[in-house]
N, C-alpha and C positions, 0 to 999 in steps of 0.2 A: 504494500501500499503506501505510495508515493506521498511525501511530505507529511506523514505520521507523525507522532511522538507517540514515545513508551510512557507507561503511567509513571516515570519519574520525571518525565517531563523532556528527556533527551531524545534526540531523533534514532528513528530506531534503524538498524541496520538497512544499508542500500539506499537511503535517501541522503540527498545532501544538506547542509546545513543552509544555503538559498531556500530549498523548497521548504523548509519548516520553518523559516524565520517569514512571517506573511507580512503583516502590519503591524511597524511598531506601534504606540501610542504614549506618545509623552504629554503628561499632565504639568502644568507649572504655576504654583500658587506665589502670589506675589503682591507687594501691597501697590495699590493704585498711583500714577503719577509720572509714567515712562509714555513718550512720543509711539503713535502708532508708527512709525518709522523705526525707533528703536526697537519695538516689539517682533515688527516685520524682519529686521536684521537678524535679531537673537533667534527668530526660528526658523530663518534661512541658515545661519552658522550651524543650528542644532540638524538638520535634515544634511545635510552635508559631512557633518562629524559619523551620522549613522549610517548614510551612502559607504563613506570612506572605511569605517570600524565594522558596521556590519553587515555589508555587502548586499543591501537592501536598495530596491528603486526609491528615487525620491517621490515618485507616485503613489508609494505605501505607506509613507511616514505621515501621520498624523499629530499635530501640535494642536493641544487647547491652553491656552492661558486664562486662569481663574485670577481675577483681581479684588483687592480687598482696599475698601475706604482704610485711609490712613486710622481712622478712630475705629474701626474694626478689627485691627490687629496691633498685636501687644509683644513686647519683647523685653523683657528683666523685669515686670511689673509695671511697666509704661506704655502706654499707647503710643503708637508712632506719631502722631499730633503731638503728645507729650517732647518727645524725645527731640523732635525736629522745633519745638519752642526751645529747648533748653540749650540745642545747637547752636541757635541764632542769637544766644544771650554774650 
């Protein structure tokens, strides 16, 4: 059976890695604030990396960005709004 995976997730004998690696899907969670151009550039670079290192077609790569407002994202007990305000002092 071409392109099949074993129960462990490893390719079965007689199948190539390219056959089994069909559609990598990447989800990126980040704070809002980057431009569309920055996000598109990042997604292009990630796509190129997957093509180079995983040997998949660019057409098979799916990338989704989930953005959170700065008030809805926290690090070290402070929202990103609070961190930004402190950095500006």
